[in-house]
C-alpha positions as CSV (number, residue, x, y, z in Angstrom):
1,M,0.4,0.5,0.2
2,A,0.7,3.5,-1.1
3,N,1.4,6.0,2.2
4,I,1.6,9.9,1.5
5,I,3.7,11.3,3.0
6,E,2.1,15.8,3.5
7,N,4.4,18.4,1.9
8,L,4.1,21.4,3.6
9,Y,6.6,23.4,1.5
10,G,5.8,21.7,-1.8
11,R,4.6,18.7,-3.7
12,R,3.5,15.2,-1.3
13,V,5.2,12.1,-2.0
14,I,4.1,9.1,-2.0
15,K,6.0,6.2,-0.4
16,M,5.2,2.4,-2.2
17,S,6.2,-0.5,-1.1
18,T,7.3,-3.5,-3.4
19,D,4.2,-4.7,-4.0
20,D,3.2,-1.2,-5.7
21,V,6.7,-1.0,-7.9
22,I,6.4,-4.4,-8.9
23,S,2.7,-4.1,-10.2
24,I,3.7,-1.0,-11.8
25,V,6.3,-2.1,-13.6
26,R,4.2,-5.1,-14.9
27,E,2.0,-3.0,-16.3
28,Y,4.6,-0.9,-17.8
29,Q,6.5,-4.5,-19.3
30,N,2.6,-5.1,-20.5
31,T,2.6,-1.8,-22.5
32,A,6.1,-1.8,-23.8
33,G,6.2,-5.1,-24.8
34,T,4.2,-4.3,-27.9
35,H,5.3,-1.6,-28.6
36,S,8.6,-0.2,-31.0
37,S,9.0,3.3,-30.5
38,Y,9.4,5.8,-28.2
39,N,6.8,8.1,-29.4
40,E,4.0,5.1,-30.1
41,L,4.9,3.7,-25.9
42,R,3.9,7.7,-24.3
43,E,1.0,7.7,-26.7
44,K,0.0,4.3,-24.8
45,L,1.1,4.9,-21.5
46,D,-0.5,8.4,-21.7
47,S,-4.1,6.6,-22.2
48,H,-4.0,4.3,-18.9
49,E,-4.2,5.4,-15.8
50,F,-1.9,3.6,-13.2
51,Y,-3.4,3.9,-9.4
52,I,-1.9,2.9,-6.1
53,P,-4.2,2.6,-2.9
54,E,-3.4,4.8,0.1
55,D,-2.2,2.6,3.3
56,P,-5.3,3.6,5.5
57,L,-3.8,5.6,8.7
């Protein structure tokens, strides 16, 4: 689960677990495996939304 760390002076930081990272990398690899160019990959990833669950307090 991801944990959002507040920052009073800028953007919040999201601390991710190993499982979160593996999940995002897996999605990237599934998408990247079917595209040959950087631009094609960017266009495909731009159409995806990636979510990480927030760690409950």
